[in-house]
N, CA, C and O atoms as CSV, one atom per row, in Angstrom:
chain,resi,resn,atom,element,x,y,z
A,1,MET,N,N,181.745,-20.930,15.535
A,1,MET,CA,C,181.206,-20.423,14.291
A,1,MET,C,C,181.865,-21.171,13.134
A,1,MET,O,O,183.071,-21.414,13.149
A,2,PHE,N,N,181.075,-21.527,12.148
A,2,PHE,CA,C,181.570,-22.235,10.970
A,2,PHE,C,C,182.045,-21.254,9.908
A,2,PHE,O,O,181.527,-20.140,9.820
A,3,PRO,N,N,183.025,-21.654,9.101
A,3,PRO,CA,C,183.443,-20.800,7.989
A,3,PRO,C,C,182.333,-20.723,6.934
A,3,PRO,O,O,181.486,-21.613,6.853
A,4,TYR,N,N,182.341,-19.681,6.145
A,4,TYR,CA,C,181.298,-19.418,5.169
A,4,TYR,C,C,181.219,-20.503,4.092
A,4,TYR,O,O,180.127,-20.792,3.602
A,5,ASP,N,N,182.336,-21.103,3.715
A,5,ASP,CA,C,182.357,-22.066,2.617
A,5,ASP,C,C,182.248,-23.530,3.069
A,5,ASP,O,O,182.566,-24.437,2.300
A,6,ILE,N,N,181.806,-23.760,4.298
A,6,ILE,CA,C,181.692,-25.130,4.815
A,6,ILE,C,C,180.556,-25.867,4.118
A,6,ILE,O,O,179.530,-25.273,3.786
A,7,LYS,N,N,180.747,-27.158,3.901
A,7,LYS,CA,C,179.722,-27.994,3.282
A,7,LYS,C,C,178.816,-28.573,4.369
A,7,LYS,O,O,179.215,-28.698,5.527
A,8,ILE,N,N,177.597,-28.922,3.978
A,8,ILE,CA,C,176.630,-29.470,4.929
A,8,ILE,C,C,177.183,-30.734,5.586
A,8,ILE,O,O,177.025,-30.920,6.792
A,9,CYS,N,N,177.825,-31.598,4.814
A,9,CYS,CA,C,178.370,-32.834,5.390
A,9,CYS,C,C,179.423,-32.532,6.458
A,9,CYS,O,O,179.545,-33.282,7.427
A,10,GLU,N,N,180.179,-31.454,6.298
A,10,GLU,CA,C,181.198,-31.076,7.279
A,10,GLU,C,C,180.553,-30.499,8.541
A,10,GLU,O,O,181.030,-30.740,9.651
A,11,ILE,N,N,179.474,-29.740,8.370
A,11,ILE,CA,C,178.725,-29.232,9.530
A,11,ILE,C,C,178.179,-30.417,10.323
A,11,ILE,O,O,178.316,-30.488,11.545
A,12,TYR,N,N,177.566,-31.330,9.608
A,12,TYR,CA,C,176.961,-32.508,10.220
A,12,TYR,C,C,178.003,-33.274,11.040
A,12,TYR,O,O,177.792,-33.545,12.222
A,13,LYS,N,N,179.104,-33.614,10.418
A,13,LYS,CA,C,180.127,-34.413,11.092
A,13,LYS,C,C,180.739,-33.680,12.279
A,13,LYS,O,O,181.021,-34.297,13.306
A,14,SER,N,N,180.949,-32.375,12.153
A,14,SER,CA,C,181.564,-31.644,13.259
A,14,SER,C,C,180.637,-31.570,14.470
A,14,SER,O,O,181.104,-31.678,15.604
A,15,ILE,N,N,179.351,-31.389,14.256
A,15,ILE,CA,C,178.404,-31.344,15.379
A,15,ILE,C,C,178.311,-32.709,16.047
A,15,ILE,O,O,178.353,-32.803,17.274
A,16,ILE,N,N,178.186,-33.766,15.253
A,16,ILE,CA,C,178.104,-35.123,15.798
A,16,ILE,C,C,179.366,-35.453,16.600
A,16,ILE,O,O,179.280,-36.008,17.695
A,17,LEU,N,N,180.532,-35.112,16.052
A,17,LEU,CA,C,181.794,-35.385,16.754
A,17,LEU,C,C,181.944,-34.533,18.012
A,17,LEU,O,O,182.392,-35.023,19.048
A,18,GLU,N,N,181.572,-33.265,17.921
A,18,GLU,CA,C,181.705,-32.347,19.067
A,18,GLU,C,C,180.934,-32.855,20.281
A,18,GLU,O,O,181.417,-32.781,21.410
A,19,PHE,N,N,179.727,-33.374,20.035
A,19,PHE,CA,C,178.895,-33.830,21.144
A,19,PHE,C,C,179.041,-35.329,21.418
A,19,PHE,O,O,178.404,-35.856,22.331
A,20,GLY,N,N,179.868,-36.014,20.638
A,20,GLY,CA,C,180.106,-37.438,20.848
A,20,GLY,C,C,178.879,-38.292,20.599
A,20,GLY,O,O,178.644,-39.262,21.319
A,21,LEU,N,N,178.092,-37.947,19.591
A,21,LEU,CA,C,176.839,-38.647,19.313
A,21,LEU,C,C,177.051,-39.768,18.301
A,21,LEU,O,O,177.953,-39.708,17.467
A,22,ASP,N,N,176.208,-40.785,18.390
A,22,ASP,CA,C,176.227,-41.889,17.434
A,22,ASP,C,C,175.588,-41.418,16.134
A,22,ASP,O,O,174.435,-40.988,16.116
A,23,ILE,N,N,176.333,-41.502,15.070
A,23,ILE,CA,C,175.885,-41.003,13.772
A,23,ILE,C,C,174.669,-41.763,13.255
A,23,ILE,O,O,173.938,-41.247,12.409
A,24,ASN,N,N,174.436,-42.986,13.750
A,24,ASN,CA,C,173.299,-43.784,13.309
A,24,ASN,C,C,172.044,-43.547,14.146
A,24,ASN,O,O,170.960,-43.994,13.772
A,25,THR,N,N,172.176,-42.861,15.252
A,25,THR,CA,C,171.042,-42.630,16.141
A,25,THR,C,C,170.562,-41.189,16.102
A,25,THR,O,O,169.367,-40.933,16.251
A,26,TYR,N,N,171.470,-40.249,15.906
A,26,TYR,CA,C,171.108,-38.841,15.940
A,26,TYR,C,C,171.203,-38.212,14.556
A,26,TYR,O,O,172.139,-38.473,13.801
A,27,LYS,N,N,170.228,-37.390,14.242
A,27,LYS,CA,C,170.192,-36.678,12.963
A,27,LYS,C,C,170.077,-35.186,13.249
A,27,LYS,O,O,169.673,-34.780,14.338
A,28,LEU,N,N,170.434,-34.386,12.268
A,28,LEU,CA,C,170.326,-32.933,12.391
A,28,LEU,C,C,169.163,-32.442,11.553
A,28,LEU,O,O,168.920,-32.935,10.452
A,29,MET,N,N,168.441,-31.457,12.092
A,29,MET,CA,C,167.280,-30.915,11.400
A,29,MET,C,C,167.410,-29.404,11.314
A,29,MET,O,O,167.840,-28.743,12.259
A,30,TYR,N,N,167.029,-28.875,10.163
A,30,TYR,CA,C,167.052,-27.433,9.934
A,30,TYR,C,C,165.758,-27.052,9.224
A,30,TYR,O,O,165.420,-27.642,8.198
A,31,SER,N,N,165.048,-26.099,9.746
A,31,SER,CA,C,163.841,-25.564,9.120
A,31,SER,C,C,162.841,-26.661,8.759
A,31,SER,O,O,162.268,-26.651,7.669
A,32,GLY,N,N,162.636,-27.594,9.664
A,32,GLY,CA,C,161.627,-28.631,9.479
A,32,GLY,C,C,162.045,-29.828,8.648
A,32,GLY,O,O,161.256,-30.758,8.483
A,33,GLY,N,N,163.254,-29.837,8.122
A,33,GLY,CA,C,163.710,-30.963,7.308
A,33,GLY,C,C,165.057,-31.460,7.782
A,33,GLY,O,O,165.835,-30.699,8.359
A,34,PRO,N,N,165.345,-32.739,7.543
A,34,PRO,CA,C,166.629,-33.290,7.976
A,34,PRO,C,C,167.771,-32.875,7.058
A,34,PRO,O,O,167.578,-32.682,5.857
A,35,LEU,N,N,168.952,-32.741,7.630
A,35,LEU,CA,C,170.165,-32.531,6.848
A,35,LEU,C,C,170.755,-33.909,6.587
A,35,LEU,O,O,170.809,-34.741,7.492
A,36,ARG,N,N,171.190,-34.154,5.382
A,36,ARG,CA,C,171.776,-35.451,5.031
A,36,ARG,C,C,173.279,-35.410,5.247
A,36,ARG,O,O,173.948,-34.450,4.865
A,37,ILE,N,N,173.793,-36.443,5.854
A,37,ILE,CA,C,175.199,-36.482,6.220
A,37,ILE,C,C,176.133,-36.453,5.017
A,37,ILE,O,O,177.274,-36.009,5.139
A,38,ASN,N,N,175.676,-36.912,3.868
A,38,ASN,CA,C,176.543,-36.951,2.694
A,38,ASN,C,C,176.293,-35.800,1.718
A,38,ASN,O,O,176.746,-35.863,0.575
A,39,ASP,N,N,175.585,-34.756,2.138
A,39,ASP,CA,C,175.255,-33.616,1.279
A,39,ASP,C,C,176.494,-32.744,1.054
A,39,ASP,O,O,177.064,-32.212,2.006
A,40,GLN,N,N,176.902,-32.602,-0.192
A,40,GLN,CA,C,178.096,-31.822,-0.542
A,40,GLN,C,C,177.787,-30.352,-0.823
A,40,GLN,O,O,178.687,-29.587,-1.168
A,41,GLN,N,N,176.528,-29.953,-0.678
A,41,GLN,CA,C,176.132,-28.560,-0.915
A,41,GLN,C,C,176.755,-27.647,0.141
A,41,GLN,O,O,176.882,-28.026,1.306
A,42,GLU,N,N,177.144,-26.437,-0.282
A,42,GLU,CA,C,177.686,-25.488,0.697
A,42,GLU,C,C,176.594,-25.109,1.687
A,42,GLU,O,O,175.439,-24.899,1.318
A,43,GLY,N,N,176.988,-25.029,2.942
A,43,GLY,CA,C,176.021,-24.796,4.008
A,43,GLY,C,C,175.971,-23.367,4.502
A,43,GLY,O,O,175.494,-23.119,5.609
A,44,ALA,N,N,176.454,-22.411,3.708
A,44,ALA,CA,C,176.482,-21.020,4.144
A,44,ALA,C,C,175.088,-20.513,4.513
A,44,ALA,O,O,174.954,-19.679,5.408
A,45,PHE,N,N,174.060,-20.999,3.841
A,45,PHE,CA,C,172.694,-20.554,4.127
A,45,PHE,C,C,172.234,-20.948,5.528
A,45,PHE,O,O,171.264,-20.384,6.033
A,46,LEU,N,N,172.913,-21.906,6.168
A,46,LEU,CA,C,172.554,-22.346,7.515
A,46,LEU,C,C,173.119,-21.447,8.610
A,46,LEU,O,O,172.618,-21.449,9.734
A,47,LEU,N,N,174.147,-20.687,8.291
A,47,LEU,CA,C,174.825,-19.888,9.305
A,47,LEU,C,C,173.868,-18.864,9.901
A,47,LEU,O,O,173.174,-18.144,9.183
A,48,GLY,N,N,173.847,-18.816,11.208
A,48,GLY,CA,C,172.966,-17.891,11.911
A,48,GLY,C,C,171.605,-18.484,12.245
A,48,GLY,O,O,170.807,-17.843,12.929
A,49,PHE,N,N,171.324,-19.697,11.773
A,49,PHE,CA,C,170.055,-20.350,12.059
A,49,PHE,C,C,170.263,-21.495,13.039
A,49,PHE,O,O,171.388,-21.952,13.240
A,50,THR,N,N,169.192,-21.952,13.637
A,50,THR,CA,C,169.256,-23.037,14.610
A,50,THR,C,C,169.235,-24.382,13.906
A,50,THR,O,O,168.397,-24.637,13.041
A,51,ILE,N,N,170.161,-25.229,14.287
A,51,ILE,CA,C,170.191,-26.607,13.823
A,51,ILE,C,C,169.823,-27.466,15.029
A,51,ILE,O,O,170.460,-27.371,16.078
A,52,THR,N,N,168.805,-28.295,14.884
A,52,THR,CA,C,168.312,-29.126,15.972
A,52,THR,C,C,168.881,-30.532,15.847
A,52,THR,O,O,168.925,-31.106,14.759
A,53,ILE,N,N,169.312,-31.072,16.969
A,53,ILE,CA,C,169.785,-32.455,17.022
A,53,ILE,C,C,168.633,-33.291,17.568
A,53,ILE,O,O,168.096,-32.992,18.635
A,54,PHE,N,N,168.248,-34.349,16.828
A,54,PHE,CA,C,167.172,-35.178,17.339
A,54,PHE,C,C,167.535,-36.648,17.226
A,54,PHE,O,O,168.265,-37.075,16.332
A,55,GLU,N,N,166.993,-37.401,18.171
A,55,GLU,CA,C,167.205,-38.840,18.174
A,55,GLU,C,C,166.129,-39.461,17.306
A,55,GLU,O,O,164.951,-39.127,17.435
A,56,CYS,N,N,166.522,-40.355,16.431
A,56,CYS,CA,C,165.531,-40.969,15.567
A,56,CYS,C,C,165.688,-42.474,15.572
A,56,CYS,O,O,166.771,-43.010,15.805
A,57,ASN,N,N,164.596,-43.128,15.313
A,57,ASN,CA,C,164.561,-44.576,15.194
A,57,ASN,C,C,163.543,-44.887,14.116
A,57,ASN,O,O,162.341,-44.739,14.339
A,58,ILE,N,N,164.002,-45.315,12.955
A,58,ILE,CA,C,163.089,-45.529,11.846
A,58,ILE,C,C,162.081,-46.636,12.135
A,58,ILE,O,O,161.059,-46.734,11.455
A,59,PHE,N,N,162.354,-47.460,13.123
A,59,PHE,CA,C,161.431,-48.536,13.422
A,59,PHE,C,C,160.264,-48.055,14.278
A,59,PHE,O,O,159.326,-48.813,14.525
A,60,LYS,N,N,160.311,-46.820,14.728
A,60,LYS,CA,C,159.274,-46.205,15.544
A,60,LYS,C,C,158.894,-47.129,16.688
A,60,LYS,O,O,159.587,-47.141,17.705
A,61,LYS,N,N,157.822,-47.902,16.567
A,61,LYS,CA,C,157.389,-48.756,17.655
A,61,LYS,C,C,158.045,-50.127,17.603
A,61,LYS,O,O,157.828,-50.948,18.495
A,62,LYS,N,N,158.827,-50.382,16.595
A,62,LYS,CA,C,159.530,-51.652,16.497
A,62,LYS,C,C,160.840,-51.537,17.273
A,62,LYS,O,O,161.268,-50.442,17.637
A,63,PHE,N,N,161.450,-52.658,17.512
A,63,PHE,CA,C,162.691,-52.677,18.266
A,63,PHE,C,C,163.812,-53.239,17.408
A,63,PHE,O,O,163.575,-53.986,16.458
A,64,LEU,N,N,165.016,-52.873,17.755
A,64,LEU,CA,C,166.188,-53.496,17.157
A,64,LEU,C,C,166.408,-54.778,17.940
A,64,LEU,O,O,166.683,-54.736,19.139
A,65,LEU,N,N,166.292,-55.900,17.277
A,65,LEU,CA,C,166.309,-57.195,17.952
A,65,LEU,C,C,167.656,-57.875,17.803
A,65,LEU,O,O,168.196,-57.961,16.700
A,66,GLY,N,N,168.198,-58.354,18.903
A,66,GLY,CA,C,169.469,-59.057,18.880
A,66,GLY,C,C,170.641,-58.094,18.827
A,66,GLY,O,O,170.501,-56.896,19.071
A,67,LYS,N,N,171.786,-58.643,18.505
A,67,LYS,CA,C,173.013,-57.861,18.404
A,67,LYS,C,C,172.836,-56.781,17.328
A,67,LYS,O,O,172.329,-57.060,16.241
A,68,ILE,N,N,173.252,-55.562,17.636
A,68,ILE,CA,C,173.140,-54.450,16.693
A,68,ILE,C,C,174.352,-54.470,15.769
A,68,ILE,O,O,175.496,-54.515,16.222
A,69,VAL,N,N,174.080,-54.435,14.461
A,69,VAL,CA,C,175.134,-54.408,13.447
A,69,VAL,C,C,174.861,-53.244,12.497
A,69,VAL,O,O,173.785,-52.647,12.516
A,70,ILE,N,N,175.843,-52.939,11.679
A,70,ILE,CA,C,175.719,-51.860,10.705
A,70,ILE,C,C,175.493,-52.465,9.322
A,70,ILE,O,O,176.257,-53.318,8.871
A,71,ALA,N,N,174.431,-52.010,8.658
A,71,ALA,CA,C,174.154,-52.415,7.283
A,71,ALA,C,C,174.656,-51.306,6.370
A,71,ALA,O,O,174.132,-50.192,6.392
A,72,LYS,N,N,175.662,-51.606,5.575
A,72,LYS,CA,C,176.183,-50.636,4.619
A,72,LYS,C,C,175.359,-50.793,3.344
A,72,LYS,O,O,175.281,-51.883,2.777
A,73,ILE,N,N,174.748,-49.700,2.900
A,73,ILE,CA,C,173.807,-49.744,1.780
A,73,ILE,C,C,174.479,-49.235,0.516
A,73,ILE,O,O,174.908,-48.084,0.441
A,74,ASN,N,N,174.564,-50.122,-0.487
A,74,ASN,CA,C,175.181,-49.803,-1.781
A,74,ASN,C,C,176.568,-49.187,-1.638
A,74,ASN,O,O,176.977,-48.375,-2.468
A,75,GLY,N,N,177.284,-49.567,-0.600
A,75,GLY,CA,C,178.646,-49.088,-0.406
A,75,GLY,C,C,178.726,-47.619,-0.039
A,75,GLY,O,O,179.820,-47.055,-0.027
A,76,LYS,N,N,177.602,-46.979,0.262
A,76,LYS,CA,C,177.591,-45.539,0.551
A,76,LYS,C,C,177.278,-45.291,2.016
A,76,LYS,O,O,178.185,-45.143,2.835
A,77,GLY,N,N,176.013,-45.245,2.340
A,77,GLY,CA,C,175.599,-44.935,3.701
A,77,GLY,C,C,175.465,-46.178,4.545
A,77,GLY,O,O,175.623,-47.295,4.052
A,78,SER,N,N,175.176,-45.989,5.810
A,78,SER,CA,C,175.008,-47.129,6.693
A,78,SER,C,C,173.924,-46.841,7.723
A,78,SER,O,O,173.682,-45.693,8.095
A,79,GLU,N,N,173.284,-47.901,8.169
A,79,GLU,CA,C,172.214,-47.822,9.160
A,79,GLU,C,C,172.359,-48.973,10.141
A,79,GLU,O,O,172.922,-50.014,9.805
A,80,SER,N,N,171.850,-48.787,11.352
A,80,SER,CA,C,171.894,-49.832,12.378
A,80,SER,C,C,170.656,-50.713,12.301
A,80,SER,O,O,169.552,-50.239,12.029
A,81,ILE,N,N,170.858,-52.003,12.545
A,81,ILE,CA,C,169.754,-52.961,12.584
A,81,ILE,C,C,170.183,-54.125,13.471
A,81,ILE,O,O,171.378,-54.356,13.652
A,82,GLY,N,N,169.232,-54.851,14.018
A,82,GLY,CA,C,169.532,-56.030,14.834
A,82,GLY,C,C,169.585,-57.284,13.980
A,82,GLY,O,O,168.844,-57.399,13.004
A,83,ILE,N,N,170.452,-58.224,14.333
A,83,ILE,CA,C,170.586,-59.441,13.516
A,83,ILE,C,C,169.345,-60.329,13.604
A,83,ILE,O,O,169.168,-61.211,12.764
A,84,LEU,N,N,168.484,-60.118,14.598
A,84,LEU,CA,C,167.253,-60.894,14.686
A,84,LEU,C,C,166.069,-60.191,14.022
A,84,LEU,O,O,164.965,-60.734,13.979
A,85,ASN,N,N,166.303,-58.976,13.501
A,85,ASN,CA,C,165.257,-58.305,12.737
A,85,ASN,C,C,165.075,-59.031,11.409
A,85,ASN,O,O,165.986,-59.706,10.930
A,86,SER,N,N,163.893,-58.888,10.823
A,86,SER,CA,C,163.584,-59.593,9.580
A,86,SER,C,C,164.081,-58.811,8.361
A,86,SER,O,O,164.460,-57.643,8.454
A,87,ILE,N,N,164.064,-59.490,7.235
A,87,ILE,CA,C,164.405,-58.859,5.964
A,87,ILE,C,C,163.403,-57.748,5.661
A,87,ILE,O,O,163.753,-56.748,5.035
A,88,ILE,N,N,162.169,-57.921,6.099
A,88,ILE,CA,C,161.147,-56.885,5.916
A,88,ILE,C,C,161.584,-55.604,6.626
A,88,ILE,O,O,161.443,-54.510,6.079
A,89,ASP,N,N,162.113,-55.738,7.840
A,89,ASP,CA,C,162.612,-54.573,8.581
A,89,ASP,C,C,163.777,-53.918,7.839
A,89,ASP,O,O,163.868,-52.692,7.776
A,90,LEU,N,N,164.665,-54.737,7.280
A,90,LEU,CA,C,165.794,-54.203,6.522
A,90,LEU,C,C,165.310,-53.429,5.299
A,90,LEU,O,O,165.825,-52.350,5.006
A,91,LYS,N,N,164.329,-53.970,4.586
A,91,LYS,CA,C,163.786,-53.283,3.411
A,91,LYS,C,C,163.182,-51.935,3.802
A,91,LYS,O,O,163.349,-50.945,3.091
A,92,GLU,N,N,162.484,-51.902,4.930
A,92,GLU,CA,C,161.903,-50.656,5.434
A,92,GLU,C,C,163.009,-49.633,5.728
A,92,GLU,O,O,162.877,-48.450,5.416
A,93,LEU,N,N,164.073,-50.105,6.320
A,93,LEU,CA,C,165.222,-49.259,6.626
A,93,LEU,C,C,165.850,-48.715,5.342
A,93,LEU,O,O,166.175,-47.530,5.258
A,94,ILE,N,N,166.016,-49.578,4.355
A,94,ILE,CA,C,166.606,-49.175,3.073
A,94,ILE,C,C,165.733,-48.146,2.377
A,94,ILE,O,O,166.240,-47.141,1.877
A,95,LEU,N,N,164.441,-48.381,2.338
A,95,LEU,CA,C,163.527,-47.430,1.696
A,95,LEU,C,C,163.572,-46.076,2.385
A,95,LEU,O,O,163.512,-45.040,1.723
A,96,ASN,N,N,163.678,-46.076,3.696
A,96,ASN,CA,C,163.783,-44.831,4.436
A,96,ASN,C,C,165.086,-44.111,4.093
A,96,ASN,O,O,165.101,-42.890,3.938
A,97,TYR,N,N,166.170,-44.861,3.975
A,97,TYR,CA,C,167.474,-44.275,3.673
A,97,TYR,C,C,167.539,-43.731,2.247
A,97,TYR,O,O,167.973,-42.600,2.026
A,98,LEU,N,N,167.104,-44.542,1.284
A,98,LEU,CA,C,167.215,-44.159,-0.119
A,98,LEU,C,C,166.095,-43.222,-0.577
A,98,LEU,O,O,166.261,-42.485,-1.549
A,99,GLY,N,N,164.971,-43.247,0.113
A,99,GLY,CA,C,163.850,-42.417,-0.293
A,99,GLY,C,C,163.242,-42.888,-1.606
A,99,GLY,O,O,162.606,-42.096,-2.302
A,100,LYS,N,N,163.416,-44.128,-1.954
A,100,LYS,CA,C,162.870,-44.676,-3.193
A,100,LYS,C,C,161.608,-45.462,-2.897
A,100,LYS,O,O,161.380,-45.885,-1.764
A,101,LYS,N,N,160.785,-45.657,-3.929
A,101,LYS,CA,C,159.482,-46.269,-3.730
A,101,LYS,C,C,159.451,-47.782,-3.891
A,101,LYS,O,O,158.625,-48.444,-3.263
A,102,LYS,N,N,160.331,-48.348,-4.716
A,102,LYS,CA,C,160.260,-49.784,-4.959
A,102,LYS,C,C,161.655,-50.384,-5.107
A,102,LYS,O,O,162.489,-49.902,-5.874
A,103,ILE,N,N,161.876,-51.445,-4.349
A,103,ILE,CA,C,163.128,-52.194,-4.450
A,103,ILE,C,C,162.923,-53.267,-5.514
A,103,ILE,O,O,162.013,-54.089,-5.406
A,104,LYS,N,N,163.772,-53.257,-6.542
A,104,LYS,CA,C,163.686,-54.270,-7.604
A,104,LYS,C,C,164.451,-55.527,-7.224
A,104,LYS,O,O,163.980,-56.640,-7.456
A,105,LYS,N,N,165.638,-55.350,-6.639
A,105,LYS,CA,C,166.480,-56.495,-6.288
A,105,LYS,C,C,167.285,-56.152,-5.044
A,105,LYS,O,O,167.804,-55.043,-4.916
A,106,LEU,N,N,167.387,-57.104,-4.131
A,106,LEU,CA,C,168.147,-56.916,-2.901
A,106,LEU,C,C,169.106,-58.089,-2.744
A,106,LEU,O,O,168.714,-59.253,-2.824
A,107,LYS,N,N,170.367,-57.753,-2.519
A,107,LYS,CA,C,171.390,-58.770,-2.291
A,107,LYS,C,C,172.105,-58.423,-0.992
A,107,LYS,O,O,172.630,-57.321,-0.836
A,108,ILE,N,N,172.120,-59.376,-0.059
A,108,ILE,CA,C,172.794,-59.199,1.225
A,108,ILE,C,C,173.983,-60.145,1.232
A,108,ILE,O,O,173.832,-61.366,1.204
A,109,GLU,N,N,175.186,-59.540,1.271
A,109,GLU,CA,C,176.415,-60.314,1.136
A,109,GLU,C,C,176.309,-61.131,-0.144
A,109,GLU,O,O,176.254,-60.543,-1.223
A,110,ASN,N,N,176.278,-62.472,-0.075
A,110,ASN,CA,C,176.183,-63.307,-1.280
A,110,ASN,C,C,174.790,-63.882,-1.489
A,110,ASN,O,O,174.605,-64.745,-2.347
A,111,ASN,N,N,173.804,-63.415,-0.718
A,111,ASN,CA,C,172.447,-63.954,-0.789
A,111,ASN,C,C,171.531,-63.016,-1.556
A,111,ASN,O,O,171.371,-61.855,-1.178
A,112,VAL,N,N,170.928,-63.510,-2.631
A,112,VAL,CA,C,169.908,-62.739,-3.349
A,112,VAL,C,C,168.592,-62.996,-2.631
A,112,VAL,O,O,168.191,-64.145,-2.446
A,113,ILE,N,N,167.924,-61.924,-2.229
A,113,ILE,CA,C,166.706,-62.038,-1.438
A,113,ILE,C,C,165.488,-62.047,-2.358
A,113,ILE,O,O,165.314,-61.162,-3.197
A,114,GLU,N,N,164.662,-63.054,-2.183
A,114,GLU,CA,C,163.443,-63.179,-2.983
A,114,GLU,C,C,162.345,-62.292,-2.392
A,114,GLU,O,O,162.335,-62.015,-1.192
A,115,GLU,N,N,161.431,-61.856,-3.242
A,115,GLU,CA,C,160.282,-61.057,-2.796
A,115,GLU,C,C,159.466,-61.888,-1.805
A,115,GLU,O,O,159.212,-63.068,-2.047
A,116,GLY,N,N,159.062,-61.289,-0.710
A,116,GLY,CA,C,158.245,-61.971,0.295
A,116,GLY,C,C,159.039,-62.742,1.339
A,116,GLY,O,O,158.443,-63.339,2.235
A,117,ASP,N,N,160.357,-62.747,1.252
A,117,ASP,CA,C,161.203,-63.443,2.226
A,117,ASP,C,C,161.067,-62.749,3.575
A,117,ASP,O,O,161.201,-61.528,3.659
A,118,ILE,N,N,160.799,-63.520,4.638
A,118,ILE,CA,C,160.577,-62.925,5.956
A,118,ILE,C,C,161.586,-63.414,6.999
A,118,ILE,O,O,161.416,-63.167,8.192
A,119,ARG,N,N,162.625,-64.101,6.551
A,119,ARG,CA,C,163.617,-64.624,7.486
A,119,ARG,C,C,164.338,-63.498,8.226
A,119,ARG,O,O,164.307,-62.334,7.825
A,120,SER,N,N,164.983,-63.891,9.317
A,120,SER,CA,C,165.806,-62.931,10.054
A,120,SER,C,C,167.160,-62.808,9.371
A,120,SER,O,O,167.548,-63.674,8.586
A,121,LEU,N,N,167.875,-61.735,9.669
A,121,LEU,CA,C,169.218,-61.560,9.125
A,121,LEU,C,C,170.146,-62.663,9.639
A,121,LEU,O,O,171.014,-63.142,8.910
A,122,PHE,N,N,169.958,-63.057,10.887
A,122,PHE,CA,C,170.779,-64.114,11.472
A,122,PHE,C,C,170.629,-65.424,10.692
A,122,PHE,O,O,171.601,-66.157,10.510
A,123,SER,N,N,169.399,-65.716,10.230
A,123,SER,CA,C,169.180,-66.954,9.472
A,123,SER,C,C,169.902,-66.940,8.130
A,123,SER,O,O,170.086,-67.989,7.513
A,124,LEU,N,N,170.314,-65.748,7.673
A,124,LEU,CA,C,171.117,-65.623,6.453
A,124,LEU,C,C,172.610,-65.724,6.745
A,124,LEU,O,O,173.435,-65.645,5.836
A,125,GLY,N,N,172.949,-65.900,8.023
A,125,GLY,CA,C,174.355,-66.000,8.410
A,125,GLY,C,C,174.959,-64.666,8.817
A,125,GLY,O,O,176.173,-64.571,8.998
A,126,ILE,N,N,174.131,-63.629,8.964
A,126,ILE,CA,C,174.625,-62.308,9.361
A,126,ILE,C,C,174.883,-62.318,10.862
A,126,ILE,O,O,173.969,-62.533,11.657
A,127,LYS,N,N,176.140,-62.082,11.243
A,127,LYS,CA,C,176.512,-62.022,12.651
A,127,LYS,C,C,177.278,-60.747,12.973
A,127,LYS,O,O,177.450,-60.388,14.138
A,128,ASN,N,N,177.737,-60.069,11.923
A,128,ASN,CA,C,178.516,-58.836,12.080
A,128,ASN,C,C,178.052,-57.828,11.027
A,128,ASN,O,O,177.132,-58.096,10.253
A,129,ASP,N,N,178.704,-56.670,11.015
A,129,ASP,CA,C,178.374,-55.650,10.027
A,129,ASP,C,C,178.397,-56.272,8.631
A,129,ASP,O,O,179.186,-57.178,8.359
A,130,PHE,N,N,177.523,-55.777,7.747
A,130,PHE,CA,C,177.402,-56.366,6.423
A,130,PHE,C,C,177.084,-55.302,5.379
A,130,PHE,O,O,176.743,-54.164,5.702
A,131,THR,N,N,177.204,-55.706,4.126
A,131,THR,CA,C,176.910,-54.821,3.004
A,131,THR,C,C,175.717,-55.387,2.243
A,131,THR,O,O,175.635,-56.594,2.012
A,132,CYS,N,N,174.798,-54.514,1.857
A,132,CYS,CA,C,173.711,-54.956,0.995
A,132,CYS,C,C,173.669,-54.069,-0.248
A,132,CYS,O,O,173.945,-52.871,-0.192
A,133,PHE,N,N,173.318,-54.692,-1.361
A,133,PHE,CA,C,173.247,-53.993,-2.640
A,133,PHE,C,C,171.792,-53.964,-3.082
A,133,PHE,O,O,171.101,-54.982,-3.062
A,134,VAL,N,N,171.341,-52.783,-3.479
A,134,VAL,CA,C,169.939,-52.591,-3.804
A,134,VAL,C,C,169.803,-52.015,-5.202
A,134,VAL,O,O,170.459,-51.032,-5.543
A,135,GLU,N,N,168.952,-52.627,-6.006
A,135,GLU,CA,C,168.529,-52.030,-7.272
A,135,GLU,C,C,167.121,-51.530,-7.016
A,135,GLU,O,O,166.299,-52.238,-6.434
A,136,TYR,N,N,166.844,-50.307,-7.453
A,136,TYR,CA,C,165.533,-49.731,-7.178
A,136,TYR,C,C,165.047,-48.931,-8.378
A,136,TYR,O,O,165.822,-48.543,-9.253
A,137,GLU,N,N,163.723,-48.695,-8.389
A,137,GLU,CA,C,163.118,-47.909,-9.463
A,137,GLU,C,C,163.115,-46.451,-9.114
A,137,GLU,O,O,162.644,-45.629,-9.900
């Protein structure tokens, strides 16, 4: 049982750790909506209700291609992607994470990405976990 003053982010982390789940693959759902791992809201309203653990893959029918690395988005959250996936796949991942409608500017490490760029992350020199910075509307 969780204490009454626990935050949603603490509930999230404790469940993921308790079951030994990958934080990038499994998400928690409550009452038809996902719980966000960085939510600082008190989670007392969740006590006594069912929290569902589900496996998710934002690429749906797409695959993670090549070595799996972690993309840290704006220094906050992180998502998994393959180094052979395209920049288009990364943008889709970012939009899903941020919930924003339009990316104005994308910078991966020291590379500013032009609109319409379809190269793979590997072609940008990405071989390990990386950080990307996004300006959005």
